[in-house]
DOVEXTI-728134 format. One record per residue (C-alpha): x, y, z; residue in three letters. Coordinates in pm, 1 decimal. Example, Ala and Ser with C-alpha at 12.3 -4.5 7.8 and 13.67 -1.06 7.14 Angstrom:
REM residues 2
<drentor><x>1230.0</x><y>-450.0</y><z>780.0</z><aa>Ala</aa></drentor>
<drentor><x>1367.0</x><y>-106.0</y><z>714.0</z><aa>Ser</aa></drentor>
***
This chain:
REM residues 220
<drentor><x>2680.7</x><y>-4786.7</y><z>1733.6</z><aa>Met</aa></drentor>
<drentor><x>2577.1</x><y>-4767.7</y><z>2099.1</z><aa>Arg</aa></drentor>
<drentor><x>2291.1</x><y>-4523.3</y><z>2171.9</z><aa>Thr</aa></drentor>
<drentor><x>2372.2</x><y>-4228.5</y><z>2391.4</z><aa>Lys</aa></drentor>
<drentor><x>2376.9</x><y>-4344.4</y><z>2753.6</z><aa>Gln</aa></drentor>
<drentor><x>2248.8</x><y>-4149.4</y><z>3050.0</z><aa>Thr</aa></drentor>
<drentor><x>2477.6</x><y>-4159.4</y><z>3355.2</z><aa>Ile</aa></drentor>
<drentor><x>2360.7</x><y>-4053.2</y><z>3698.2</z><aa>Ala</aa></drentor>
<drentor><x>2635.0</x><y>-3948.5</y><z>3942.4</z><aa>Val</aa></drentor>
<drentor><x>2507.5</x><y>-3967.2</y><z>4301.8</z><aa>Ile</aa></drentor>
<drentor><x>2735.4</x><y>-3762.1</y><z>4531.6</z><aa>Gly</aa></drentor>
<drentor><x>2854.2</x><y>-3554.6</y><z>4236.1</z><aa>Ala</aa></drentor>
<drentor><x>3023.4</x><y>-3275.4</y><z>4433.7</z><aa>Thr</aa></drentor>
<drentor><x>3256.2</x><y>-3495.2</y><z>4642.7</z><aa>Gly</aa></drentor>
<drentor><x>3619.1</x><y>-3516.4</y><z>4534.6</z><aa>Ser</aa></drentor>
<drentor><x>3563.5</x><y>-3843.6</y><z>4350.3</z><aa>Met</aa></drentor>
<drentor><x>3213.4</x><y>-3762.2</y><z>4224.8</z><aa>Gly</aa></drentor>
<drentor><x>3319.7</x><y>-3433.0</y><z>4070.1</z><aa>Ser</aa></drentor>
<drentor><x>3635.2</x><y>-3587.1</y><z>3919.5</z><aa>Ala</aa></drentor>
<drentor><x>3428.9</x><y>-3862.1</y><z>3757.3</z><aa>Ile</aa></drentor>
<drentor><x>3160.7</x><y>-3623.0</y><z>3631.9</z><aa>Ala</aa></drentor>
<drentor><x>3416.8</x><y>-3386.8</y><z>3476.0</z><aa>Lys</aa></drentor>
<drentor><x>3602.8</x><y>-3672.3</y><z>3310.7</z><aa>Ser</aa></drentor>
<drentor><x>3290.0</x><y>-3828.4</y><z>3164.7</z><aa>Leu</aa></drentor>
<drentor><x>3174.4</x><y>-3492.6</y><z>3032.3</z><aa>Ala</aa></drentor>
<drentor><x>3431.8</x><y>-3548.5</y><z>2751.6</z><aa>Lys</aa></drentor>
<drentor><x>3230.0</x><y>-3843.5</y><z>2624.7</z><aa>Gly</aa></drentor>
<drentor><x>2899.7</x><y>-3878.6</y><z>2440.3</z><aa>Asn</aa></drentor>
<drentor><x>2685.9</x><y>-3919.0</y><z>2754.6</z><aa>Tyr</aa></drentor>
<drentor><x>2401.7</x><y>-3742.0</y><z>2918.9</z><aa>Arg</aa></drentor>
<drentor><x>2508.4</x><y>-3665.5</y><z>3276.1</z><aa>Leu</aa></drentor>
<drentor><x>2261.0</x><y>-3625.4</y><z>3560.5</z><aa>Leu</aa></drentor>
<drentor><x>2423.5</x><y>-3488.1</y><z>3874.1</z><aa>Leu</aa></drentor>
<drentor><x>2288.7</x><y>-3518.0</y><z>4224.3</z><aa>Phe</aa></drentor>
<drentor><x>2411.2</x><y>-3420.4</y><z>4572.4</z><aa>Thr</aa></drentor>
<drentor><x>2249.5</x><y>-3282.2</y><z>4881.0</z><aa>Asn</aa></drentor>
<drentor><x>2443.5</x><y>-2952.1</y><z>4854.8</z><aa>Asp</aa></drentor>
<drentor><x>2259.4</x><y>-2772.2</y><z>4573.1</z><aa>Lys</aa></drentor>
<drentor><x>2489.7</x><y>-2467.9</y><z>4570.5</z><aa>Ser</aa></drentor>
<drentor><x>2790.3</x><y>-2684.2</y><z>4502.2</z><aa>Lys</aa></drentor>
<drentor><x>2595.5</x><y>-2871.8</y><z>4239.1</z><aa>Leu</aa></drentor>
<drentor><x>2528.1</x><y>-2562.6</y><z>4030.7</z><aa>Lys</aa></drentor>
<drentor><x>2890.5</x><y>-2459.5</y><z>4060.5</z><aa>Lys</aa></drentor>
<drentor><x>3002.1</x><y>-2804.0</y><z>3932.0</z><aa>Leu</aa></drentor>
<drentor><x>2758.8</x><y>-2783.2</y><z>3641.2</z><aa>Glu</aa></drentor>
<drentor><x>2896.1</x><y>-2443.0</y><z>3541.5</z><aa>Lys</aa></drentor>
<drentor><x>3252.7</x><y>-2575.0</y><z>3563.6</z><aa>Glu</aa></drentor>
<drentor><x>3171.0</x><y>-2867.4</y><z>3334.9</z><aa>Ile</aa></drentor>
<drentor><x>2983.3</x><y>-2662.1</y><z>3073.6</z><aa>Thr</aa></drentor>
<drentor><x>3263.0</x><y>-2401.1</y><z>3074.3</z><aa>Ser</aa></drentor>
<drentor><x>3529.4</x><y>-2665.2</y><z>3010.3</z><aa>Ala</aa></drentor>
<drentor><x>3310.3</x><y>-2866.4</y><z>2768.2</z><aa>Tyr</aa></drentor>
<drentor><x>3052.4</x><y>-2634.7</y><z>2608.1</z><aa>Pro</aa></drentor>
<drentor><x>2889.9</x><y>-2927.0</y><z>2422.8</z><aa>Gly</aa></drentor>
<drentor><x>2846.6</x><y>-3135.1</y><z>2735.7</z><aa>Ala</aa></drentor>
<drentor><x>2496.1</x><y>-3271.4</y><z>2800.1</z><aa>Asp</aa></drentor>
<drentor><x>2477.3</x><y>-3216.7</y><z>3177.0</z><aa>Val</aa></drentor>
<drentor><x>2195.4</x><y>-3142.1</y><z>3414.2</z><aa>Glu</aa></drentor>
<drentor><x>2159.0</x><y>-3096.7</y><z>3792.6</z><aa>Ser</aa></drentor>
<drentor><x>1880.0</x><y>-3304.9</y><z>3944.5</z><aa>Val</aa></drentor>
<drentor><x>1709.6</x><y>-3244.4</y><z>4275.6</z><aa>Asn</aa></drentor>
<drentor><x>1637.3</x><y>-3605.0</y><z>4366.7</z><aa>Cys</aa></drentor>
<drentor><x>1855.1</x><y>-3919.1</y><z>4354.1</z><aa>Ser</aa></drentor>
<drentor><x>1546.6</x><y>-4123.9</y><z>4279.8</z><aa>Tyr</aa></drentor>
<drentor><x>1462.4</x><y>-3921.7</y><z>3968.6</z><aa>Met</aa></drentor>
<drentor><x>1824.2</x><y>-3913.6</y><z>3851.9</z><aa>Ala</aa></drentor>
<drentor><x>1846.4</x><y>-4289.3</y><z>3887.4</z><aa>Ser</aa></drentor>
<drentor><x>1507.1</x><y>-4345.2</y><z>3721.6</z><aa>Trp</aa></drentor>
<drentor><x>1624.7</x><y>-4168.9</y><z>3408.0</z><aa>Glu</aa></drentor>
<drentor><x>1974.0</x><y>-4321.1</y><z>3405.0</z><aa>Ala</aa></drentor>
<drentor><x>2117.4</x><y>-4626.9</y><z>3227.9</z><aa>Asp</aa></drentor>
<drentor><x>2412.8</x><y>-4627.4</y><z>3462.7</z><aa>Val</aa></drentor>
<drentor><x>2412.6</x><y>-4507.8</y><z>3823.9</z><aa>Ile</aa></drentor>
<drentor><x>2744.3</x><y>-4418.5</y><z>3983.3</z><aa>Ile</aa></drentor>
<drentor><x>2729.6</x><y>-4428.8</y><z>4362.9</z><aa>Ala</aa></drentor>
<drentor><x>3012.4</x><y>-4180.0</y><z>4422.6</z><aa>Ala</aa></drentor>
<drentor><x>2967.9</x><y>-4192.8</y><z>4800.6</z><aa>Val</aa></drentor>
<drentor><x>3161.5</x><y>-4335.1</y><z>5095.8</z><aa>Pro</aa></drentor>
<drentor><x>3094.1</x><y>-4690.5</y><z>5205.3</z><aa>Phe</aa></drentor>
<drentor><x>2894.9</x><y>-4567.0</y><z>5510.1</z><aa>Ala</aa></drentor>
<drentor><x>2650.6</x><y>-4388.8</y><z>5277.5</z><aa>Ala</aa></drentor>
<drentor><x>2587.4</x><y>-4671.8</y><z>5030.9</z><aa>Glu</aa></drentor>
<drentor><x>2294.7</x><y>-4814.7</y><z>5227.0</z><aa>Lys</aa></drentor>
<drentor><x>2118.5</x><y>-4480.5</y><z>5233.4</z><aa>Glu</aa></drentor>
<drentor><x>2165.1</x><y>-4441.2</y><z>4858.5</z><aa>Val</aa></drentor>
<drentor><x>2049.5</x><y>-4794.7</y><z>4796.2</z><aa>Ala</aa></drentor>
<drentor><x>1736.6</x><y>-4743.2</y><z>5001.2</z><aa>Asp</aa></drentor>
<drentor><x>1645.4</x><y>-4439.7</y><z>4789.8</z><aa>Lys</aa></drentor>
<drentor><x>1712.3</x><y>-4585.7</y><z>4448.1</z><aa>Ile</aa></drentor>
<drentor><x>1626.8</x><y>-4955.0</y><z>4497.0</z><aa>Arg</aa></drentor>
<drentor><x>1292.5</x><y>-4930.7</y><z>4315.3</z><aa>Glu</aa></drentor>
<drentor><x>1443.8</x><y>-4776.1</y><z>4003.4</z><aa>Val</aa></drentor>
<drentor><x>1774.9</x><y>-4960.2</y><z>3994.4</z><aa>Ala</aa></drentor>
<drentor><x>1627.2</x><y>-5287.8</y><z>3866.0</z><aa>Asn</aa></drentor>
<drentor><x>1841.1</x><y>-5436.2</y><z>3586.9</z><aa>Gln</aa></drentor>
<drentor><x>2050.5</x><y>-5115.5</y><z>3574.2</z><aa>Lys</aa></drentor>
<drentor><x>2425.4</x><y>-5089.0</y><z>3615.1</z><aa>Ile</aa></drentor>
<drentor><x>2522.3</x><y>-4947.4</y><z>3954.4</z><aa>Val</aa></drentor>
<drentor><x>2888.8</x><y>-4864.6</y><z>4003.6</z><aa>Ile</aa></drentor>
<drentor><x>3039.7</x><y>-4892.3</y><z>4352.8</z><aa>Ser</aa></drentor>
<drentor><x>3350.6</x><y>-4677.3</y><z>4390.8</z><aa>Ile</aa></drentor>
<drentor><x>3370.0</x><y>-4707.5</y><z>4771.4</z><aa>Ala</aa></drentor>
<drentor><x>3659.8</x><y>-4835.7</y><z>4974.7</z><aa>Asn</aa></drentor>
<drentor><x>3539.1</x><y>-4943.9</y><z>5321.9</z><aa>Pro</aa></drentor>
<drentor><x>3815.5</x><y>-4779.0</y><z>5520.0</z><aa>Leu</aa></drentor>
<drentor><x>3826.6</x><y>-4720.3</y><z>5893.1</z><aa>Asn</aa></drentor>
<drentor><x>3879.4</x><y>-4369.2</y><z>6029.8</z><aa>Glu</aa></drentor>
<drentor><x>4259.8</x><y>-4402.4</y><z>6041.2</z><aa>Thr</aa></drentor>
<drentor><x>4291.4</x><y>-4539.1</y><z>5688.6</z><aa>Tyr</aa></drentor>
<drentor><x>4482.5</x><y>-4848.9</y><z>5796.8</z><aa>Asp</aa></drentor>
<drentor><x>4216.5</x><y>-5122.4</y><z>5783.0</z><aa>Glu</aa></drentor>
<drentor><x>3901.6</x><y>-5220.6</y><z>5597.1</z><aa>Leu</aa></drentor>
<drentor><x>3585.1</x><y>-5240.5</y><z>5803.5</z><aa>Val</aa></drentor>
<drentor><x>3432.2</x><y>-5514.9</y><z>5595.6</z><aa>Thr</aa></drentor>
<drentor><x>3480.6</x><y>-5885.5</y><z>5677.6</z><aa>Ala</aa></drentor>
<drentor><x>3737.5</x><y>-6078.5</y><z>5467.8</z><aa>Pro</aa></drentor>
<drentor><x>3459.9</x><y>-6270.7</y><z>5286.5</z><aa>Asp</aa></drentor>
<drentor><x>3284.9</x><y>-5962.8</y><z>5148.7</z><aa>Thr</aa></drentor>
<drentor><x>3342.1</x><y>-5615.5</y><z>5004.9</z><aa>Ser</aa></drentor>
<drentor><x>3167.3</x><y>-5279.1</y><z>4972.8</z><aa>Ala</aa></drentor>
<drentor><x>3053.3</x><y>-5376.7</y><z>4623.0</z><aa>Ala</aa></drentor>
<drentor><x>2914.3</x><y>-5715.5</y><z>4737.7</z><aa>Glu</aa></drentor>
<drentor><x>2729.5</x><y>-5547.6</y><z>5019.9</z><aa>Glu</aa></drentor>
<drentor><x>2577.6</x><y>-5301.2</y><z>4775.3</z><aa>Leu</aa></drentor>
<drentor><x>2477.6</x><y>-5593.7</y><z>4552.5</z><aa>Gln</aa></drentor>
<drentor><x>2292.3</x><y>-5744.8</y><z>4849.8</z><aa>Lys</aa></drentor>
<drentor><x>2109.4</x><y>-5418.0</y><z>4900.1</z><aa>Leu</aa></drentor>
<drentor><x>2023.5</x><y>-5392.3</y><z>4529.1</z><aa>Leu</aa></drentor>
<drentor><x>1965.2</x><y>-5756.8</y><z>4437.6</z><aa>Pro</aa></drentor>
<drentor><x>1811.6</x><y>-5679.7</y><z>4099.3</z><aa>Asn</aa></drentor>
<drentor><x>2080.9</x><y>-5432.1</y><z>3987.4</z><aa>Ala</aa></drentor>
<drentor><x>2403.6</x><y>-5512.1</y><z>3803.7</z><aa>Lys</aa></drentor>
<drentor><x>2662.4</x><y>-5385.6</y><z>4053.6</z><aa>Val</aa></drentor>
<drentor><x>3006.3</x><y>-5322.5</y><z>3914.6</z><aa>Ile</aa></drentor>
<drentor><x>3319.3</x><y>-5225.4</y><z>4104.1</z><aa>Lys</aa></drentor>
<drentor><x>3512.3</x><y>-4950.8</y><z>3931.0</z><aa>Ala</aa></drentor>
<drentor><x>3707.9</x><y>-4631.2</y><z>3997.1</z><aa>Phe</aa></drentor>
<drentor><x>3804.1</x><y>-4742.1</y><z>4352.7</z><aa>Asn</aa></drentor>
<drentor><x>4168.0</x><y>-4796.6</y><z>4271.0</z><aa>Thr</aa></drentor>
<drentor><x>4216.8</x><y>-4439.0</y><z>4146.1</z><aa>Thr</aa></drentor>
<drentor><x>4256.9</x><y>-4115.7</y><z>4339.5</z><aa>Phe</aa></drentor>
<drentor><x>4059.7</x><y>-3805.6</y><z>4247.9</z><aa>Ala</aa></drentor>
<drentor><x>4381.0</x><y>-3631.7</y><z>4138.9</z><aa>Ala</aa></drentor>
<drentor><x>4446.5</x><y>-3911.4</y><z>3886.7</z><aa>Asp</aa></drentor>
<drentor><x>4153.0</x><y>-3801.8</y><z>3676.5</z><aa>Phe</aa></drentor>
<drentor><x>4334.0</x><y>-3475.4</y><z>3590.7</z><aa>Asp</aa></drentor>
<drentor><x>4653.9</x><y>-3665.8</y><z>3534.2</z><aa>Gln</aa></drentor>
<drentor><x>4580.3</x><y>-4027.2</y><z>3426.2</z><aa>Pro</aa></drentor>
<drentor><x>4932.3</x><y>-4054.9</y><z>3280.9</z><aa>Val</aa></drentor>
<drentor><x>5188.6</x><y>-4066.9</y><z>3563.1</z><aa>Ile</aa></drentor>
<drentor><x>5563.6</x><y>-4093.4</y><z>3490.0</z><aa>Asp</aa></drentor>
<drentor><x>5481.3</x><y>-4155.6</y><z>3126.5</z><aa>Gly</aa></drentor>
<drentor><x>5249.1</x><y>-4447.6</y><z>3199.9</z><aa>Lys</aa></drentor>
<drentor><x>4872.1</x><y>-4458.3</y><z>3173.2</z><aa>Gln</aa></drentor>
<drentor><x>4716.1</x><y>-4556.6</y><z>3501.4</z><aa>Val</aa></drentor>
<drentor><x>4532.5</x><y>-4891.2</y><z>3509.1</z><aa>Asp</aa></drentor>
<drentor><x>4179.9</x><y>-4886.0</y><z>3646.9</z><aa>Ala</aa></drentor>
<drentor><x>4035.2</x><y>-5217.0</y><z>3755.7</z><aa>Phe</aa></drentor>
<drentor><x>3679.9</x><y>-5335.7</y><z>3708.7</z><aa>Ile</aa></drentor>
<drentor><x>3496.7</x><y>-5632.3</y><z>3863.9</z><aa>Ala</aa></drentor>
<drentor><x>3147.9</x><y>-5761.3</y><z>3818.9</z><aa>Gly</aa></drentor>
<drentor><x>2925.2</x><y>-6057.3</y><z>3725.7</z><aa>Asn</aa></drentor>
<drentor><x>2747.8</x><y>-5922.6</y><z>3413.6</z><aa>Asp</aa></drentor>
<drentor><x>2947.9</x><y>-5930.6</y><z>3092.9</z><aa>Thr</aa></drentor>
<drentor><x>2756.2</x><y>-5655.7</y><z>2911.1</z><aa>Asp</aa></drentor>
<drentor><x>2769.9</x><y>-5433.3</y><z>3219.3</z><aa>Ala</aa></drentor>
<drentor><x>3148.5</x><y>-5483.7</y><z>3243.6</z><aa>Leu</aa></drentor>
<drentor><x>3192.5</x><y>-5376.9</y><z>2882.2</z><aa>Glu</aa></drentor>
<drentor><x>2983.7</x><y>-5063.0</y><z>2937.6</z><aa>Met</aa></drentor>
<drentor><x>3184.4</x><y>-4965.4</y><z>3246.8</z><aa>Val</aa></drentor>
<drentor><x>3504.3</x><y>-5043.0</y><z>3056.7</z><aa>Lys</aa></drentor>
<drentor><x>3398.3</x><y>-4776.8</y><z>2806.2</z><aa>Glu</aa></drentor>
<drentor><x>3340.6</x><y>-4527.8</y><z>3088.4</z><aa>Leu</aa></drentor>
<drentor><x>3683.6</x><y>-4599.2</y><z>3233.4</z><aa>Val</aa></drentor>
<drentor><x>3843.6</x><y>-4538.2</y><z>2890.5</z><aa>Gln</aa></drentor>
<drentor><x>3655.4</x><y>-4209.0</y><z>2851.1</z><aa>Thr</aa></drentor>
<drentor><x>3788.4</x><y>-4102.1</y><z>3191.6</z><aa>Ala</aa></drentor>
<drentor><x>4139.4</x><y>-4151.6</y><z>3057.7</z><aa>Gly</aa></drentor>
<drentor><x>4247.9</x><y>-4474.5</y><z>3227.8</z><aa>Phe</aa></drentor>
<drentor><x>4344.9</x><y>-4812.3</y><z>3090.9</z><aa>Asn</aa></drentor>
<drentor><x>4059.6</x><y>-5045.3</y><z>3188.1</z><aa>Pro</aa></drentor>
<drentor><x>4141.6</x><y>-5392.8</y><z>3323.8</z><aa>Val</aa></drentor>
<drentor><x>3853.0</x><y>-5630.7</y><z>3379.3</z><aa>Ile</aa></drentor>
<drentor><x>3981.6</x><y>-5816.4</y><z>3685.9</z><aa>Ala</aa></drentor>
<drentor><x>3706.1</x><y>-6073.8</y><z>3737.0</z><aa>Gly</aa></drentor>
<drentor><x>3369.2</x><y>-6126.8</y><z>3901.3</z><aa>Asp</aa></drentor>
<drentor><x>3233.9</x><y>-5921.3</y><z>4188.9</z><aa>Leu</aa></drentor>
<drentor><x>3422.3</x><y>-6119.0</y><z>4456.8</z><aa>Thr</aa></drentor>
<drentor><x>3742.8</x><y>-5976.3</y><z>4308.0</z><aa>Val</aa></drentor>
<drentor><x>3635.5</x><y>-5638.5</y><z>4446.5</z><aa>Ser</aa></drentor>
<drentor><x>3766.3</x><y>-5765.0</y><z>4786.0</z><aa>Arg</aa></drentor>
<drentor><x>4113.4</x><y>-5762.8</y><z>4634.8</z><aa>Ile</aa></drentor>
<drentor><x>4063.4</x><y>-5430.1</y><z>4460.8</z><aa>Leu</aa></drentor>
<drentor><x>3951.0</x><y>-5262.3</y><z>4781.9</z><aa>Glu</aa></drentor>
<drentor><x>4262.0</x><y>-5402.0</y><z>4959.8</z><aa>Asn</aa></drentor>
<drentor><x>4477.8</x><y>-5275.9</y><z>4677.0</z><aa>Met</aa></drentor>
<drentor><x>4355.8</x><y>-4921.1</y><z>4733.7</z><aa>Gln</aa></drentor>
<drentor><x>4406.3</x><y>-4960.6</y><z>5107.9</z><aa>Leu</aa></drentor>
<drentor><x>4768.5</x><y>-5046.4</y><z>5034.8</z><aa>Leu</aa></drentor>
<drentor><x>4808.0</x><y>-4754.3</y><z>4789.3</z><aa>Leu</aa></drentor>
<drentor><x>4665.0</x><y>-4513.7</y><z>5048.9</z><aa>Ile</aa></drentor>
<drentor><x>4900.1</x><y>-4640.4</y><z>5315.0</z><aa>Arg</aa></drentor>
<drentor><x>5197.9</x><y>-4617.4</y><z>5078.7</z><aa>Leu</aa></drentor>
<drentor><x>5089.3</x><y>-4269.0</y><z>4977.5</z><aa>Gly</aa></drentor>
<drentor><x>5080.6</x><y>-4154.6</y><z>5337.9</z><aa>Met</aa></drentor>
<drentor><x>5414.3</x><y>-4312.2</y><z>5412.5</z><aa>Lys</aa></drentor>
<drentor><x>5601.0</x><y>-4179.1</y><z>5104.7</z><aa>Tyr</aa></drentor>
<drentor><x>5404.2</x><y>-3859.5</y><z>5042.8</z><aa>Asn</aa></drentor>
<drentor><x>5257.2</x><y>-3933.5</y><z>4699.5</z><aa>Tyr</aa></drentor>
<drentor><x>5031.5</x><y>-3627.3</y><z>4741.5</z><aa>Asn</aa></drentor>
<drentor><x>4729.5</x><y>-3837.4</y><z>4636.4</z><aa>Trp</aa></drentor>
<drentor><x>4867.3</x><y>-3865.2</y><z>4282.5</z><aa>Leu</aa></drentor>
<drentor><x>4949.4</x><y>-4235.3</y><z>4235.0</z><aa>Ala</aa></drentor>
<drentor><x>4809.9</x><y>-4534.8</y><z>4059.4</z><aa>Gly</aa></drentor>
<drentor><x>4855.3</x><y>-4896.2</y><z>3971.9</z><aa>Trp</aa></drentor>
<drentor><x>5020.8</x><y>-5018.4</y><z>3653.5</z><aa>Lys</aa></drentor>
<drentor><x>5060.4</x><y>-5381.5</y><z>3548.0</z><aa>Ile</aa></drentor>
<drentor><x>5379.5</x><y>-5418.3</y><z>3339.4</z><aa>Leu</aa></drentor>
<drentor><x>5379.3</x><y>-5725.9</y><z>3114.7</z><aa>His</aa></drentor>
<drentor><x>5498.4</x><y>-5855.3</y><z>2778.3</z><aa>Gln</aa></drentor>
***
């Protein structure tokens, strides 16, 4: 049986960060929540403990300390903020799992700002060379966490990374959040996953999906 894991959520009060934190509160994890807006952080902590009275959750005043205590660090921040987060946690992220959820979108949501031969996750791996960076949760909208079954089908959530054990740990987190985890390949596959979400965003804006949409692979 796996020992209880400690999960740090950096950027916990953003739409994705709070959705991830609330969904993981259902599992047997210790959650450490950090954001720069302390008033929102306390509100989120209260929402989680109200919904899940047994949840092991704590607000932390420093991303460094949250990451130092954590087994898994979720960088629930936009692509533009990943470097700042990496600079603050680099020293304590060695050999730890760091999840990149970011999609490197431009301001009009119609292109990625990264070059074709890289991705947000790969850039984070360069910034944290001794961490085990995993791409996850980037192909799901925040609203999907409240409704991971859409039109009777459980939303697939794709994972990419280079470390087998880290992939399995993140697969467990994705399942706890309510999605069907699909390990898609090594970290270079995150280029495809980030383009997939770009497409889903563009389709959502065109057809008015109201940010409640997801991917599902149908197969025999």
